[in-house]
GUMAR-826553 format. One record per residue (C-alpha): residue in one letter; x, y, z. Coordinates in steps of 0.1 Angstrom, whole numbers, padded with zeros to 4 digits, always signed. Example, Ala and Ser with C-alpha at 12.3 -4.5 7.8 and 13.67 -1.06 7.14 Angstrom:
a+0123-0045+0078;s+0137-0011+0071;
***
This chain:
m+0193+0205+0024;r+0168+0189-0007;a+0172+0164-0032;q+0175+0171-0070;p+0151+0185-0087;f+0127+0167-0108;i+0135+0159-0145;w+0099+0163-0160;i+0095+0137-0190;p+0064+0131-0207;r+0049+0094-0202;g+0044+0091-0244;e+0032+0110-0271;p+0021+0146-0269;f-0016+0149-0265;r-0031+0172-0296;q-0067+0184-0290;d-0071+0184-0327;g-0098+0161-0331;s-0075+0132-0341;d-0072+0115-0308;g-0111+0102-0303;s-0146+0106-0313;d-0178+0127-0301;s-0185+0095-0282;f-0153+0091-0266;p-0132+0118-0252;p-0099+0121-0267;i-0078+0124-0235;l-0092+0092-0225;e-0082+0075-0254;h-0048+0091-0254;l-0046+0084-0213;i-0053+0046-0220;r-0030+0044-0253;q-0003+0056-0229;r-0010+0028-0205;g-0019-0001-0231;l-0048-0023-0227;p-0036-0059-0207;e-0033-0081-0236;g-0070-0093-0245;m-0093-0073-0227;d-0118-0056-0246;l-0118-0019-0240;d-0155-0019-0221;d-0142-0046-0198;y-0117-0024-0186;l-0131+0008-0180;h-0165-0015-0167;p-0150-0041-0147;k-0174-0070-0140;l-0172-0091-0107;r-0183-0119-0131;n-0150-0118-0152;l-0134-0127-0119;a-0108-0162-0130;d-0113-0197-0119;p-0096-0195-0081;f-0084-0229-0088;l-0057-0218-0110;i-0035-0206-0081;p-0009-0234-0068;d-0021-0253-0042;m-0059-0243-0037;r-0072-0275-0045;p-0058-0289-0011;a-0063-0261+0006;v-0103-0259+0001;e-0101-0301+0011;r-0085-0293+0039;l-0103-0270+0053;l-0137-0289+0045;t-0122-0317+0065;a-0119-0293+0093;v-0154-0283+0091;d-0167-0316+0090;q-0151-0329+0116;r-0155-0298+0136;q-0116-0292+0145;n-0101-0266+0164;v-0088-0238+0138;c-0068-0208+0145;i-0063-0179+0119;f-0026-0166+0124;g-0022-0131+0105;d+0001-0102+0104;y-0001-0068+0122;d-0009-0044+0092;v-0037-0038+0074;d-0034-0065+0046;g-0032-0087+0076;v-0062-0078+0097;s-0081-0077+0069;s-0075-0107+0057;i-0079-0126+0095;t-0114-0108+0095;l-0121-0122+0058;m-0111-0155+0067;r-0131-0157+0097;r-0161-0144+0078;i-0158-0172+0055;l-0152-0201+0079;m-0182-0187+0101;a-0204-0191+0074;y-0196-0229+0075;g-0203-0231+0111;m-0173-0230+0123;e-0158-0209+0153;p-0122-0202+0144;r-0102-0181+0172;h-0082-0157+0154;f-0040-0145+0168;i-0022-0113+0160;p+0015-0111+0169;r+0028-0076+0182;r+0053-0060+0157;g+0082-0048+0184;p+0082-0078+0210;e+0077-0107+0187;g+0083-0092+0151;y+0065-0101+0121;g+0050-0138+0110;l+0056-0170+0128;s+0079-0163+0150;a+0090-0184+0180;a+0079-0160+0205;a+0044-0150+0185;l+0036-0187+0179;e+0045-0194+0217;r+0020-0167+0230;c-0009-0183+0204;m-0004-0219+0217;d-0004-0201+0256;e-0038-0185+0248;g-0062-0210+0233;s-0064-0246+0230;k-0040-0263+0207;p-0054-0259+0172;d-0060-0288+0147;l-0049-0266+0122;l-0031-0231+0119;v-0042-0212+0089;t-0016-0181+0082;v-0028-0152+0062;d-0002-0128+0047;c+0026-0143+0062;g+0039-0182+0068;t+0062-0184+0033;v+0094-0186+0041;s+0087-0199+0077;v+0105-0233+0071;k+0116-0236+0106;e+0084-0226+0121;a+0063-0250+0101;a+0085-0284+0112;m+0081-0273+0149;l+0044-0272+0142;r+0044-0307+0122;t+0063-0321+0154;e+0036-0308+0174;g+0010-0328+0153;i-0005-0293+0139;d-0014-0289+0105;l-0004-0257+0086;l-0022-0240+0057;i-0007-0211+0044;v-0021-0180+0023;d-0001-0155+0013;h+0017-0136-0012;h+0052-0130-0005;e+0083-0139-0022;p+0087-0178-0016;l+0125-0189-0011;p+0142-0201-0041;d+0154-0236-0027;a+0133-0239+0001;r+0097-0248+0009;p+0076-0253+0045;d+0058-0284+0057;c+0025-0276+0053;c-0007-0290+0040;a-0013-0262+0012;l+0007-0232+0003;v-0014-0210-0015;n+0007-0182-0027;p+0001-0171-0063;k+0038-0162-0064;c+0045-0201-0061;g+0034-0198-0102;s+0004-0185-0113;d-0004-0153-0133;f-0020-0136-0100;t+0013-0122-0084;y-0001-0088-0079;l-0027-0102-0053;c-0024-0090-0016;a-0029-0116+0009;a-0064-0101+0012;g-0068-0112-0026;v-0057-0146-0020;v-0080-0154+0007;f-0110-0138-0013;k-0098-0162-0040;l-0097-0192-0017;g-0132-0181-0001;h-0145-0184-0041;a-0129-0216-0043;l-0146-0230-0013;l-0182-0220-0025;k-0176-0231-0054;t-0170-0267-0043;r-0196-0265-0014;p-0217-0234-0015;a-0224-0220+0019;p-0251-0192+0030;l-0227-0163+0025;d-0223-0134+0000;l-0189-0133-0011;k-0193-0101-0028;k-0202-0080+0001;l-0169-0088+0017;i-0148-0069-0011;d-0149-0041+0008;l-0123-0057+0031;v-0105-0065+0000;a-0101-0030-0014;v-0094-0017+0020;a-0058-0041+0021;t-0054-0039-0018;i-0051+0002-0013;s-0033-0002+0018;d-0006-0026+0005;i+0006-0009-0023;v+0004-0037-0046;p-0001-0031-0083;m-0035-0021-0092;v-0038-0046-0125;g-0056-0071-0133;e-0083-0089-0104;n-0071-0062-0080;r-0084-0034-0101;l-0115-0049-0106;m-0120-0057-0071;v-0112-0025-0056;r-0134-0005-0083;h-0162-0027-0068;g-0149-0023-0036;l-0151+0013-0033;r-0183+0008-0047;y-0193-0010-0018;l-0175+0007+0007;p-0195+0038+0016;n-0229+0015+0025;t-0208-0014+0040;l-0223-0043+0065;n-0188-0039+0085;p-0195-0015+0115;g-0161-0010+0121;l-0155+0000+0081;r-0187+0024+0086;a-0172+0039+0119;l-0137+0046+0106;q-0156+0063+0074;d-0177+0085+0102;v-0145+0096+0125;t-0124+0103+0088;g-0150+0126+0077;m-0157+0106+0046;n-0187+0121+0027;g-0207+0089+0014;s-0182+0081-0012;a-0149+0066-0013;t-0118+0069-0034;s-0084+0052-0032;m-0072+0085-0015;d-0096+0082+0011;v-0087+0046+0020;g-0051+0053+0015;f-0048+0087+0037;r-0079+0081+0060;i-0086+0044+0070;g-0054+0026+0062;p-0033+0047+0086;r-0055+0042+0113;l-0055+0003+0110;n-0020+0001+0106;a-0016+0029+0136;a-0027+0000+0160;g-0003-0021+0146;r+0025+0004+0150;m+0016+0010+0186;d+0020-0030+0195;v-0018-0029+0196;p-0027-0044+0170;e-0057-0065+0186;d-0075-0032+0184;a-0072-0032+0146;l-0082-0065+0145;a-0113-0059+0173;t-0122-0029+0147;l-0131-0048+0117;t-0143-0081+0132;t-0167-0065+0158;d-0209-0068+0149;c-0217-0044+0174;r-0217-0006+0161;r-0212+0014+0194;l-0181-0010+0199;a-0168+0000+0167;r-0174+0035+0169;d-0153+0033+0202;l-0128+0016+0187;a-0124+0037+0152;m-0121+0066+0177;k-0091+0050+0197;l-0076+0043+0162;d-0076+0081+0154;d-0056+0087+0186;y-0034+0061+0182;n-0029+0076+0145;r-0023+0106+0161;e+0000+0095+0185;r+0021+0079+0156;q+0021+0111+0137;n+0041+0126+0172;y+0067+0098+0167;e+0069+0103+0130;s+0075+0141+0130;l+0104+0137+0163;i+0120+0108+0142;r+0119+0124+0106;s+0136+0158+0125;e+0162+0133+0140;a+0168+0116+0108;v+0168+0152+0086;e+0197+0164+0113;m+0218+0135+0109;l+0218+0137+0073;a+0229+0172+0075;r+0262+0160+0095;d+0274+0132+0070;f+0251+0127+0040;e+0259+0141+0008;p+0231+0137-0021;a+0255+0138-0050;r+0279+0114-0031;d+0256+0089-0014;p+0229+0061-0032;v+0213+0049-0003;i+0203+0065+0032;v+0211+0039+0062;l+0203+0056+0098;g+0193+0040+0130;s+0191+0053+0169;r+0180+0035+0200;d+0159+0060+0204;w+0132+0056+0176;h+0100+0039+0177;h+0102+0006+0163;g+0068+0007+0148;v+0073+0042+0129;v+0104+0038+0111;g+0089+0026+0080;i+0065+0056+0075;v+0098+0075+0083;a+0117+0055+0054;s+0088+0065+0028;r+0090+0102+0034;l+0129+0103+0034;m+0130+0082+0003;r+0107+0106-0014;q+0123+0137+0000;y+0157+0129-0013;h+0152+0103-0038;k+0172+0073-0026;p+0167+0037-0014;t+0161+0043+0023;f+0162+0022+0057;i+0152+0035+0089;i+0164+0016+0120;a+0154+0010+0156;i+0176-0001+0179;d+0166-0019+0210;d+0188-0020+0242;d+0203-0056+0231;g+0219-0038+0204;i+0195-0053+0178;g+0177-0032+0154;k+0145-0037+0131;g+0147-0013+0102;s+0122-0003+0071;g+0132+0001+0042;r+0117+0017+0009;s+0130+0020-0026;i+0133+0039-0060;e+0122+0028-0093;g+0148-0001-0102;v+0161-0010-0068;s+0148-0042-0056;l+0152-0037-0017;v+0146-0079-0016;e+0179-0084-0041;a+0196-0057-0022;i+0189-0078+0012;r+0202-0109-0006;a+0235-0094-0021;c+0237-0079+0020;e+0230-0111+0036;a+0263-0117+0050;e+0256-0084+0073;l+0222-0089+0086;i+0203-0112+0109;a+0174-0115+0086;g+0155-0099+0059;g+0126-0100+0035;g+0094-0084+0019;h+0091-0065-0012;a+0110-0053-0041;m+0097-0017-0028;a+0090-0025+0008;a+0113-0044+0030;g+0125-0052+0065;l+0153-0064+0083;s+0173-0072+0116;v+0204-0061+0119;h+0230-0060+0148;e+0240-0021+0159;d+0277-0026+0154;k+0271-0038+0115;i+0248-0009+0105;d+0277+0010+0091;i+0289-0017+0073;f+0257-0028+0057;r+0253+0008+0047;e+0285+0001+0024;r+0273-0029+0012;f+0239-0013+0002;a+0255+0016-0012;e+0276-0009-0034;y+0248-0031-0046;v+0230+0002-0058;l+0262+0015-0077;a+0267-0015-0092;t+0232-0025-0104;t+0219+0007-0113;t+0230+0037-0138;e+0233+0074-0124;e+0205+0082-0150;q+0181+0056-0133;r+0191+0070-0098;r+0178+0105-0108;p+0142+0117-0098;k+0121+0118-0128;l+0085+0128-0125;l+0063+0114-0155;y+0037+0135-0168;d+0007+0124-0191;a-0005+0151-0210;e-0002+0191-0212;i-0032+0213-0208;s-0043+0247-0200;f-0066+0256-0176;d-0095+0267-0199;q-0099+0223-0205;l-0102+0212-0167;s-0144+0209-0163;l-0158+0181-0141;d-0166+0163-0173;f-0134+0160-0181;l-0128+0148-0147;s-0153+0126-0151;s-0137+0110-0183;y-0107+0103-0166;e-0120+0088-0136;l-0131+0058-0160;l-0097+0046-0154;q-0097+0044-0116;p-0088+0031-0089;f-0051+0048-0092;g-0022+0032-0074;n+0009+0012-0081;c+0013+0003-0121;n-0017+0019-0123;p-0006+0060-0116;q-0031+0089-0112;p-0029+0107-0146;v-0003+0139-0138;f-0009+0167-0160;i+0013+0201-0170;s+0004+0237-0174;r+0029+0262-0186;g+0028+0304-0176;i+0009+0299-0146;n+0002+0330-0119;l-0009+0335-0086;s-0041+0352-0079;r-0035+0356-0044;p-0005+0348-0020;p+0000+0311-0008;l-0023+0300+0025;r+0005+0283+0047;m-0011+0251+0062;k-0003+0224+0085;n+0022+0203+0079;h+0038+0227+0057;h+0010+0222+0030;l+0002+0251+0008;r-0032+0262-0005;f-0031+0283-0040;m-0055+0301-0060;l-0036+0294-0093;r-0045+0317-0125;q-0039+0309-0163;g-0052+0336-0185;y-0084+0344-0173;h-0088+0308-0162;e-0084+0301-0121;q-0083+0266-0102;d-0080+0260-0068;a-0047+0237-0057;v-0033+0223-0024;f+0008+0213-0027;f+0015+0186+0001;g+0044+0197+0016;g+0051+0224-0008;g+0061+0248+0019;e+0092+0226+0029;h+0112+0244+0005;p+0115+0280-0014;l+0093+0281-0042;p+0103+0301-0077;d+0090+0334-0080;p+0060+0327-0107;p+0050+0325-0138;w+0055+0289-0129;d+0052+0251-0150;v+0031+0229-0126;a+0025+0194-0126;f-0005+0187-0111;t-0033+0155-0107;i-0069+0165-0103;d-0094+0152-0081;r-0130+0156-0074;n-0135+0181-0041;t-0170+0181-0027;f-0178+0205+0004;r-0211+0213+0018;g-0233+0198-0015;r-0211+0214-0040;t-0187+0195-0063;s-0155+0211-0080;l-0123+0199-0093;q-0093+0207-0077;l-0058+0204-0082;v-0032+0188-0061;v+0003+0201-0070;q+0034+0175-0076;d+0059+0198-0086;v+0063+0234-0096;r+0093+0248-0116;a+0104+0280-0131;a+0082+0286-0162;q+0102+0272-0193;n+0103+0277-0229;p+0075+0254-0240;m+0098+0235-0265;s+0126+0229-0233;
***
């Protein structure tokens, strides 16, 4: 069973290579792509194409930044006990690492704590706080990173224990409540920096501390951690995110962090770093430890100063990632079998599946894959022995999972997150009614047209236009990500020079031909369903591929359809 085919839609006006779209000094395709996306208001073109760290905004524009700085400096001056409490994903462990490095520059030795996904759940749960207090001396100040914004009850409990709470987060605040804390540093509480991930907010806090009281710390040398977190957390690649990721990727191959260097070695990175490298090599391995309920190993990888230990830990994360892949494959196969029995794509607007046999740490990845395959808002739920389901959701454009959870809160124990990715807890016997309410919400807030899968392409080009010079021009738009998608191109009338080569995980490798021009191409997951007979129209992105010292341009196929009339 396959979801509806993509509707191919141009992102804007057609690209015409006729000399009118640019000048000799400015590539026409680059001007076309920028015009489609639109320059941020008030930004100079050169600053957009060549962003500079000196253009970072004043960190004190973020709410509660000043009281946060004052409270941390009080802890420094009074030599107080500080504990950094963070999440178990890439953003969380990167944020803990970054906050720890910043505070150590001020002579502090903060301890850190990270909850376990399965037994303790996300954020400041009672179970996690209990273990945190048992494992070390009672802190004078608890600093949360990547969590805490909605922890009203837990903040009150900490207050009764005489523990100050400083929250550094980026999740959505509650509409009518605020935790009792000395500072809530969250851009979403009132600033223009709502796109930042938690590590980005920690970086801004470090900037604010250094502006207030200098310390022996070169903050820009930690920006690779921000880049890894920003890419992995799939936050919008706009504004200062784009700036910090651009510079962070530049620093990453020569990073001073032994763990990041070891992860690059273990994953076979070749001395350069792109958003794809982070998103598909580094990020999944750091996340795998949290998914297997050993997040301490991911944190240890980023915090160790020992290169040998970093290498051993990176190899352990690689093992966890393989274990995660095995769980994922099993759960996905079982989920597809369940859908084959009860799911009708033309009828059902959502996917909600649960099982007692599924691993709670992998359901988010499976939800993401099923969402892409069927183009439906999806929740995959792992149910424990007590009948409590913990689910992860992924959504399509136009359906906010946070709003959906609020609309269905009567059927849930808890839930929250972001518009496109969220988590929830639900009793096993409420899963069916939650599915019904979730479907009702989606049908009531979207149209059938909005729910249809769409492939937006940026330009139609021919193979004779593709070159390394072409690639260099469009790479100035990097880093790509959420809200700054990698440009998608289409070419028509494409044939095969030889039969497709099938690789593992249903991936296909092609040698594509248009006229006298050939291009190497890969189609990830392309072997899962039958392809039409050539000739094809092909939608693709382009990447720089370096192998044995030779650099070439490679197409990454996004979709294939039978060749159509150019005017269709």
